[in-house]
C-alpha positions in Angstrom: -4.0 68.5 17.7 -7.3 66.9 16.7 -10.6 67.9 18.3 -12.7 65.4 20.2 -16.2 64.9 18.8 -19.1 66.3 20.8 -21.0 63.1 20.2 -21.8 61.3 23.4 -21.8 57.6 23.9 -23.9 55.5 26.2 -21.9 53.8 28.9 -24.6 51.2 29.4 -23.4 47.7 28.3 -26.0 45.2 27.0 -25.9 41.7 28.5 -25.1 39.4 25.6 -24.7 35.7 26.2 -22.4 33.7 23.9 -23.1 30.2 25.0 -26.3 29.7 23.0 -25.6 27.7 19.9 -28.7 25.8 18.8 -31.9 27.1 17.3 -34.1 27.0 20.4 -31.6 28.5 22.8 -30.8 31.3 20.3 -34.5 32.0 19.8 -35.2 32.2 23.5 -32.2 34.5 24.1 -33.4 36.9 21.3 -36.9 37.0 22.9 -35.4 37.7 26.4 -33.1 40.3 24.9 -36.0 42.1 23.2 -38.1 42.0 26.4 -35.3 43.4 28.5 -34.0 46.2 26.3 -37.0 47.0 24.1 -40.1 46.5 26.4 -42.0 49.4 24.9 -41.1 48.9 21.3 -42.3 45.3 20.8 -44.5 43.2 22.9 -46.2 40.6 20.7 -44.2 37.3 20.9 -46.9 35.0 19.7 -45.9 32.3 17.1 -48.0 34.1 14.4 -46.6 37.6 14.9 -44.5 39.4 12.3 -41.6 40.0 14.7 -41.5 36.3 15.5 -40.6 35.7 11.8 -37.5 37.8 12.1 -36.5 36.2 15.4 -36.8 32.7 14.1 -34.9 33.6 10.9 -32.1 35.0 13.0 -32.1 31.9 15.1 -32.0 29.8 12.0 -29.0 31.6 10.6 -27.2 31.5 14.0 -27.8 27.8 14.3 -26.3 27.1 10.8 -23.3 29.3 11.5 -22.7 27.6 14.8 -22.9 24.2 13.2 -20.5 25.0 10.4 -18.1 26.6 12.9 -18.1 23.5 15.0 -17.8 21.3 11.9 -14.9 23.2 10.4 -13.1 23.1 13.7 -13.5 19.3 13.9 -12.4 18.9 10.3 -9.1 20.6 11.1 -8.1 17.6 13.3 -7.3 14.4 11.5 -8.7 12.4 14.5 -12.1 14.0 14.1 -12.3 14.8 10.4 -14.9 13.1 8.2 -14.3 14.5 4.7 -11.7 12.5 2.8 -9.9 15.5 1.5 -9.4 16.8 5.0 -8.2 13.4 6.2 -5.7 13.3 3.3 -4.4 16.8 4.1 -4.0 15.9 7.7 -2.1 12.8 6.8 0.2 14.8 4.5 0.8 17.2 7.4 1.9 14.3 9.5 4.3 13.0 6.8 2.2 10.1 5.5 1.4 9.6 1.8 -2.0 7.8 1.3 -2.0 5.1 -1.4 -4.3 5.6 -4.3 -4.1 1.8 -5.0 -1.7 -1.1 -4.6 -0.2 -3.2 -7.3 -0.4 -7.0 -7.5 3.0 -8.6 -7.4 4.3 -12.0 -8.5 7.2 -13.8 -10.2 7.0 -14.8 -13.8 9.0 -17.3 -15.8 10.2 -16.1 -19.2 11.3 -18.6 -21.8 13.4 -18.3 -25.0 14.5 -20.9 -27.6 18.2 -20.9 -28.4 19.8 -22.8 -31.3 22.6 -25.3 -30.7 26.2 -25.0 -31.9 28.9 -27.6 -32.3 32.2 -26.7 -30.6 35.8 -27.7 -31.5 35.4 -30.9 -29.5 32.4 -31.8 -31.7 30.0 -31.3 -28.7 26.8 -29.5 -28.8 26.0 -26.5 -26.6 23.7 -23.4 -26.7 24.7 -20.7 -29.1 24.8 -17.8 -26.6 25.2 -15.2 -29.3 21.4 -15.3 -29.7 20.5 -14.7 -26.1 17.9 -12.0 -26.0 18.1 -8.9 -23.8 14.7 -7.5 -22.9 14.6 -3.8 -22.2 13.2 -2.6 -18.8 9.5 -2.1 -18.5 8.4 -5.0 -20.7 4.7 -5.3 -20.7 2.8 -8.5 -20.0 -0.9 -9.4 -20.1 -3.1 -11.9 -18.4 -6.1 -13.8 -19.7 -8.5 -11.5 -17.9 -7.0 -8.3 -19.4 -4.8 -7.2 -16.4 -1.5 -5.7 -17.6 1.8 -6.4 -15.7 5.2 -4.8 -15.9 8.7 -6.3 -15.6 10.6 -3.2 -14.4 14.1 -4.6 -14.7 16.0 -5.7 -17.8 16.0 -9.4 -18.5 19.3 -10.7 -20.0 19.2 -14.4 -21.1 23.0 -14.2 -21.5 23.5 -13.7 -17.7 23.7 -16.5 -15.2 24.5 -15.0 -11.8 23.5 -15.4 -8.2 21.1 -12.5 -8.5 19.9 -13.5 -12.0 20.1 -17.3 -12.4 19.3 -19.1 -15.6 18.0 -22.5 -16.3 18.8 -24.5 -19.5 17.2 -27.6 -20.9 17.1 -29.4 -24.3 13.9 -28.4 -26.2 14.2 -30.5 -29.3 16.6 -33.0 -31.0 17.2 -34.1 -34.6 17.0 -37.6 -35.9 20.4 -38.5 -34.6 19.6 -37.3 -31.1 21.7 -34.2 -31.3 20.2 -31.1 -29.7 18.6 -28.7 -32.1 17.2 -26.1 -29.7 17.7 -25.3 -26.1 15.1 -23.8 -23.8 16.3 -20.9 -21.6 14.4 -19.8 -18.5 14.7 -16.6 -16.5 12.6 -15.6 -13.5 11.7 -11.9 -13.0 9.4 -9.9 -10.7 6.4 -8.3 -12.2 3.7 -6.0 -10.9 0.3 -5.0 -12.3 0.1 -1.7 -14.1 0.3 0.1 -17.5 3.0 2.5 -18.6 1.8 5.9 -19.7 3.8 8.8 -21.1 2.5 12.3 -21.6 4.0 15.7 -22.4 3.2 19.0 -20.6 4.2 22.5 -21.7 5.9 24.7 -19.1 6.0 28.2 -20.5 6.3 31.1 -18.1 8.6 31.0 -15.1 6.2 29.9 -12.3 7.4 29.2 -8.8 6.3 25.8 -7.6 5.0 24.8 -11.0 2.7 21.8 -10.8 1.3 19.2 -13.2 -1.9 17.3 -12.5 -2.1 13.9 -14.2 -5.4 13.0 -15.9 -5.5 9.4 -14.8 -6.4 8.1 -11.4 -4.6 5.4 -9.5 -1.0 6.4 -10.5 1.2 3.8 -8.8 4.6 5.2 -9.6 6.4 8.0 -11.4 9.0 6.4 -13.6 10.7 9.3 -15.3 10.4 13.1 -15.7 12.6 14.8 -18.3 12.5 18.2 -20.1 13.2 19.1 -23.7 16.9 19.2 -23.1 16.8 15.6 -21.6 17.4 16.9 -18.1 16.0 14.5 -15.6 14.0 15.5 -12.5 14.1 13.4 -9.4 11.3 12.6 -7.0 11.9 13.5 -3.3 9.9 13.3 -0.1 10.3 17.1 0.5 11.4 19.9 -1.8 14.1 20.9 0.7 15.7 17.4 0.3 18.7 18.0 -2.1 20.7 14.8 -1.6 19.1 12.0 -3.5 20.1 8.3 -3.6 20.3 6.7 -7.1 21.1 3.2 -8.2 23.3 2.8 -11.3 24.4 -0.3 -13.2 27.7 -1.6 -12.1 29.4 -1.2 -15.5 32.9 0.0 -16.4 31.5 3.2 -17.9 30.1 4.0 -14.4 32.9 2.7 -12.2 36.0 1.1 -13.8 37.3 -0.4 -10.5 34.1 -1.7 -8.9 32.7 -3.1 -12.2 34.9 -6.2 -11.8 32.4 -7.2 -9.1 29.3 -6.7 -11.2 28.4 -10.4 -11.0 28.0 -10.2 -7.2 27.0 -6.5 -7.0 25.0 -5.5 -10.1 24.1 -2.0 -8.8 26.0 0.8 -7.2 24.3 3.2 -4.8 25.3 6.9 -5.2 24.0 10.2 -3.8 23.7 13.2 -6.1 22.9 16.8 -5.4 20.4 18.3 -7.8 18.0 21.2 -8.0 15.8 19.4 -10.5 13.4 17.6 -8.1 9.7 17.3 -7.5 7.3 16.0 -4.9 4.2 13.9 -5.6 0.8 14.3 -3.8 -2.6 12.8 -4.3 -6.1 14.2 -3.7 -9.4 12.8 -2.4 -10.4 11.7 -6.0 -7.2 9.6 -6.4 -5.6 12.0 -8.9 -1.8 12.7 -8.7 -0.1 16.0 -8.8 3.6 16.7 -9.4 5.0 19.9 -7.8 8.4 21.4 -8.7 10.6 23.9 -6.9 10.5 27.6 -6.6 13.6 28.9 -8.5 13.8 29.0 -12.3 17.6 29.2 -12.5 19.6 26.1 -13.5 22.3 24.5 -11.4 24.6 21.7 -12.6 24.1 18.3 -11.0 27.0 17.0 -9.0 27.8 13.8 -7.2 28.1 14.3 -3.4 31.6 13.5 -2.2 31.7 13.9 1.6 34.8 15.8 2.9 35.7 18.2 5.7 34.8 21.1 3.5 31.1 20.0 3.6 30.3 22.3 6.5 27.4 21.0 8.6 27.1 17.7 6.8 28.1 14.5 8.5 28.8 11.3 6.5 26.1 9.5 8.4 23.5 12.2 7.6 24.0 11.6 3.9 22.3 8.2 4.3 19.2 9.9 5.6 16.8 10.3 2.7 14.8 12.9 4.6 17.7 15.2 5.4 16.8 18.9 5.3 19.8 21.3 5.3 19.7 25.0 6.0 20.6 27.7 3.4 24.1 28.3 4.9 25.3 24.8 3.9 27.8 24.8 1.1 26.0 21.9 -0.6 22.9 24.0 -1.0 22.3 26.3 -4.0 18.6 26.5 -3.8 16.6 25.3 -0.8 13.5 24.2 -2.7 14.9 23.3 -6.1 14.1 24.8 -9.5 10.9 25.1 -11.5 10.9 24.3 -15.2 10.2 27.0 -17.7 10.2 27.5 -21.5 10.4 23.7 -22.0 8.3 20.6 -22.5 8.1 18.1 -19.6 7.7 14.5 -20.5 6.2 12.4 -17.6 6.3 8.6 -17.7 4.3 6.8 -15.0 2.4 3.6 -14.2 -1.3 3.4 -13.6 -3.3 0.4 -12.4 -3.4 -1.8 -9.3 -6.6 -2.4 -7.3 -8.2 -5.6 -5.9 -9.1 -6.8 -9.4 -5.4 -6.8 -10.4 -4.8 -10.0 -8.4 -4.7 -13.0 -10.8 -4.4 -16.7 -10.4 -1.4 -18.8 -11.3 -1.0 -19.5 -15.0 -3.0 -16.5 -16.1 -0.1 -14.2 -17.2 0.7 -15.8 -20.5 1.2 -13.1 -23.1 4.1 -10.6 -23.8 2.2 -7.6 -25.1 5.0 -5.1 -25.4 8.8 -5.5 -25.4 11.9 -4.0 -26.9 15.4 -5.4 -27.1 18.9 -4.2 -26.3 20.8 -6.8 -28.4 23.9 -5.6 -30.2 23.7 -6.9 -33.8 26.8 -5.2 -35.1 28.8 -8.4 -34.9 26.1 -10.5 -36.7 25.7 -10.9 -40.5 22.3 -10.6 -42.2 21.4 -14.3 -41.8 22.3 -14.3 -38.2 20.2 -11.1 -37.6 17.3 -12.8 -39.3 17.7 -15.8 -37.1 17.8 -13.6 -34.0 14.6 -11.8 -35.1 12.9 -15.2 -35.6 13.9 -16.3 -32.1 12.1 -13.3 -30.7 8.8 -15.0 -31.6 9.7 -17.9 -29.3 9.4 -15.7 -26.2 6.8 -17.0 -23.8 5.8 -16.2 -20.2 3.9 -17.9 -17.3 3.3 -17.2 -13.6 3.6 -20.3 -11.5 2.4 -18.4 -8.4 -0.8 -16.3 -8.2 -0.2 -12.6 -7.9 -1.1 -11.0 -4.5 -1.0 -7.6 -2.9 -3.4 -5.7 -5.2 -5.8 -3.5 -3.3 -8.0 -0.5 -3.8 -7.3 3.0 -2.4 -7.0 3.2 1.4 -10.2 3.9 3.3 -10.6 7.1 5.4 -10.1 5.2 8.7 -7.0 3.4 7.4 -5.4 6.7 6.3 -6.2 8.2 9.6 -4.7 5.4 11.7 -1.6 5.0 9.5 -0.9 8.8 9.5 -1.0 8.9 13.3 1.2 5.8 13.5 3.6 7.3 10.9 4.0 10.5 12.9 4.9 8.5 16.0 7.3 6.2 14.1 9.5 9.1 12.8 11.0 6.9 10.1 12.5 4.3 12.3 11.4 0.9 13.6 11.6 0.5 17.4 8.2 -0.6 18.6 5.8 -3.2 17.3 3.6 -0.4 15.9 6.5 0.9 13.9 6.9 -2.6 12.3 3.2 -2.6 11.4 3.4 0.9 9.9 6.4 0.1 7.8 4.8 -3.1 6.4 1.7 -1.2 5.4 3.8 1.6 3.9 5.5 -0.7 1.4 5.4 1.1 -2.0 2.5 -0.1 -4.0 4.6 -1.2 -7.0 6.4 -3.6 -4.7 3.2 -5.4 -3.5 0.8 -5.0 -0.6 0.3 -6.7 2.7 -3.3 -7.2 3.9 -2.7 -8.3 7.5 0.5 -8.0 9.6 1.3 -8.9 13.1 4.6 -8.6 15.1 5.3 -11.1 17.8 8.3 -10.1 20.0 10.2 -12.5 22.2 8.4 -15.8 22.7 7.8 -16.3 26.4 5.2 -19.1 26.3 6.1 -22.7 26.3 6.1 -24.2 22.8 5.6 -27.9 22.0 7.4 -29.2 19.0 7.8 -32.8 17.8 9.6 -32.2 14.4 6.6 -32.6 12.2 3.5 -31.2 13.9 3.6 -28.0 15.9 1.0 -27.5 18.6 0.8 -24.4 20.7 -1.2 -24.2 24.0 -3.1 -21.1 24.8 -3.0 -20.2 28.5 -6.4 -18.6 28.2 -8.5 -21.5 27.0 -6.1 -24.5 26.7 -7.0 -24.7 23.0 -4.6 -26.2 20.5 -3.9 -25.2 16.9 -2.9 -28.2 14.8 -0.7 -27.0 12.0 0.3 -28.8 8.8 3.7 -30.6 8.6 6.6 -28.2 8.6 9.1 -28.0 5.8 12.8 -27.8 6.6 12.7 -24.0 6.0 9.7 -23.7 8.4 11.5 -25.9 10.9 14.6 -23.6 10.8 12.4 -20.5 11.2 10.6 -22.1 14.1 13.9 -22.9 15.9 15.3 -19.4 15.3 12.1 -17.8 16.5 12.8 -19.0 20.1 15.7 -16.5 20.3 15.0 -13.7 22.8 16.4 -11.2 20.3 14.2 -12.2 17.4 11.0 -10.5 16.3 8.5 -12.6 14.2 6.6 -10.8 11.5 3.5 -12.7 10.4 2.0 -11.7 7.1 -1.0 -12.4 4.9 -2.2 -11.0 1.6 -5.3 -11.0 -0.7 -5.9 -13.0 -3.8 -7.9 -11.7 -6.7 -11.2 -12.5 -4.9 -10.0 -10.6 -1.7 -9.6 -13.9 0.1 -6.7 -14.3 2.6 -3.7 -16.1 1.2 0.1 -16.3 1.7 2.3 -13.7 0.1 4.3 -14.8 -2.8 8.2 -14.8 -2.7 8.5 -11.6 -4.8 6.5 -9.5 -2.3 8.4 -11.1 0.6 11.7 -10.2 -0.9 10.6 -6.7 -1.6 9.4 -6.3 2.0 12.6 -7.6 3.4 14.7 -5.1 1.5 12.3 -2.3 2.3 12.4 -2.9 6.1 16.2 -3.2 6.2 16.5 0.6 5.7 14.5 1.3 8.9 15.3 -1.4 11.3 17.8 -1.1 14.1 21.1 -2.8 13.3 20.9 -5.4 16.1 17.3 -6.4 15.5 16.6 -9.7 13.9 13.3 -10.2 12.0 11.7 -13.5 10.9 9.2 -13.0 8.1 6.7 -15.9 8.5 3.4 -16.7 6.8 0.4 -16.1 9.1 -2.3 -18.7 9.6 -5.9 -18.6 8.4 -8.7 -20.2 10.3 -11.7 -20.4 8.1 -15.1 -20.5 9.8 -18.8 -20.9 9.0 -21.6 -19.3 11.0 -25.2 -20.4 11.6 -27.9 -18.8 13.7 -31.7 -18.9 14.4 -34.0 -15.9 14.8 -37.7 -15.3 15.6 -39.5 -12.5 13.8 -42.3 -10.1 15.0 -45.7 -10.5 13.5 -46.3 -8.3 10.5 -42.8 -8.6 9.1 -41.8 -10.6 6.1 -39.7 -13.5 7.4 -37.6 -13.8 4.3 -36.7 -10.1 4.2 -35.8 -10.0 7.8 -33.6 -13.2 7.5 -31.8 -11.7 4.5 -31.1 -8.5 6.5 -29.7 -10.6 9.3 -27.4 -12.5 6.9 -26.2 -9.2 5.5 -25.6 -7.9 9.0 -23.5 -11.0 9.8 -21.6 -10.5 6.5 -20.8 -6.9 7.5 -19.7 -8.2 11.0 -17.3 -10.7 9.4 -16.1 -8.4 6.6 -12.4 -9.3 6.3 -11.4 -5.6 6.5 -12.6 -5.6 10.1 -10.4 -8.5 11.2 -6.8 -8.6 12.3 -4.4 -11.2 13.7 -5.3 -12.6 17.1 -8.7 -10.9 17.2 -11.3 -12.9 19.1 -14.9 -13.4 18.0 -17.4 -11.8 20.4 -20.6 -13.8 20.0 -22.4 -11.3 22.2 -21.6 -8.5 19.8 -22.8 -10.6 16.9 -26.0 -11.3 18.8 -26.4 -7.6 19.4 -25.9 -6.8 15.7 -28.6 -9.3 14.7 -31.0 -8.0 17.3 -30.6 -4.5 15.8 -32.1 -5.7 12.5 -35.7 -4.4 12.3 -38.2 -7.1 12.8 -36.0 -9.5 14.8 -37.6 -10.6 18.1 -34.9 -12.9 19.4 -31.6 -14.6 18.3 -30.6 -18.0 19.4 -28.2 -20.9 18.7 -25.3 -18.9 17.2 -22.8 -21.5 16.2 -19.4 -21.1 14.7 -17.7 -24.1 12.9 -14.1 -24.5 11.7 -14.0 -25.3 8.0 -10.9 -27.0 6.6 -9.7 -28.7 3.4 -12.0 -31.6 4.3 -15.0 -29.3 3.8 -13.8 -27.8 0.4 -11.4 -25.1 -0.8 -10.5 -23.8 2.7 -7.3 -23.5 4.8 -5.7 -26.6 6.1 -5.7 -25.2 9.6 -7.9 -27.2 12.1 -9.0 -25.4 15.2 -11.1 -26.6 18.0 -13.8 -23.9 18.3 -15.7 -25.5 21.2 -12.6 -25.7 23.4 -11.6 -22.1 22.4 -15.0 -20.7 23.4 -15.4 -19.2 26.9 -18.1 -16.8 28.0 -19.4 -16.2 24.5 -16.0 -15.3 23.2 -14.0 -17.5 20.7 -10.4 -16.9 21.5 -7.8 -17.1 18.7 -4.9 -19.7 18.8 -1.6 -18.8 20.2 0.0 -18.9 16.8 -0.9 -15.6 15.0 -4.0 -16.4 13.0 -6.9 -14.5 11.4 -10.5 -15.8 11.5 -12.0 -15.6 8.0 -15.4 -16.3 6.6 -14.1 -17.2 3.1 -17.4 -17.6 1.3 -20.0 -15.4 3.1 -22.8 -16.4 0.7 -22.6 -20.0 1.6 -20.7 -20.0 5.0 -23.2 -17.8 6.8 -26.6 -19.4 7.2 -29.7 -18.4 9.2 -33.1 -20.0 10.0 -36.4 -18.4 11.1 -38.1 -20.4 13.8 
């Protein structure tokens, strides 16, 4: 039994207040504390006393600690965080992966010359033995140095619904007989450059990671080790069923390969322990993280049957499925980590707002390999085939759109919160918007999106010109004549079970434009995974209302009028920055007036005027909108049709005068 110490303790408790957090309150509390408990020990509380130095130093330290405690607490919440790395970490916690950049997407036309051959009926036709087969990931270049990638193989010998081919006579001889034919194939291309690097994985390290040296990694194409074992990207390391698309060939499926013309790909699910997740940091660098176990397991194709305890067939379609350790399909919950091998990582870098190019600028094939089988050709025929490779040419008839820089902090914050509420399904309008903005960067990028549910307002339609009346201000938006496809979409949009998705993208100068067909097709396929079966979606081009702004100001004496005017114009440019504007957002002239008045030296603001600019005024949208009719109580209301107000050329479309 231990003895109790004879040391006595004072039962008197000192009164300590914990609510003081700033410098002055802490300082005053220390002074009061000293006066109360040490009245005989220290009495000089003047500003020049020695004791005051220590009191103020303690207050200084306390103030700093209180500030950083508060700041760190705020940084732990994504809604209040300011540092980019904390916002990104919060977004990852909510299941959202921020985009380092977005690729520009377009369709390119690829041409090849083909010699003619005379058949047994003495008729000329293309000699299809010389049809080139371009390997996947052919590299293209534009006149301004932006690289593009064709991810799929291009086979000039195929002419199917999914891969049509156009043939025309290129040249004839003196008798008029065709000498060469011109073959045309259309393929989807996105901006980026393919990079391949090797990394040594020596010791067995759980959750082994690889940090790539390049920024703005758009996509991981392939990860293999020295034994040519492939690693698959997953959303979470606990996800062990992975969907893969394989070519519909006899070697992969002898029965289904007879339908390869209509169905060129077959979707399968595999179980594999070789998997990794991808994450990005605040500096736009990408890291690959592998699993925890270093033992190897054989990859197998998942075949659902009653012995798969705890696994329903419907669950196998869920890409984010997470199974517990008791499930018979699981051998290792978090996958395996590579060791004593060399990892080869192939990936794509690029994207950004500068990757958007105009039509006709992608005109060079900078890197391509071929998959032609030359075993059935003789030396002369092989030589002819090689010479035909020089005839390859490429061109983009549509401008590429969708390229954008890394997401801003506020965009990451809002998308993460929306992603958490969406839970990987599309039910509400907000879910639609989130999924549109979450389109993988290599498939394109959407700048503005708006979902309009059931149309309840009366619509006037005369077959050529569509006019829609706004109940708020009786303003009318006069649209351009509708094409037959637009007319069909318009009629279908009146269905009460239809949702209309309006979209706009950026061109290479970050001006609003329509999305090209390649991005629209990618978006349609991407949304089909998440939408409810009974939902119907119309994807429609949004409308752009271009505007110009003029205003007058008076300046206080003593200020340089030119400098103040330039500051006001810059303030107006910031107000109309396209990143701040969405579909159906009204223009609050009072708010613009307030922003101009906040410029130092401005005495008053008057005569703020907004004018609609159309193709009659230059290179603007064809949409004509009556601004005066749409203005009420200093607010310019948008048209009923989903549209975005845009100052297309701020340097010339925003003008100010000093009076």
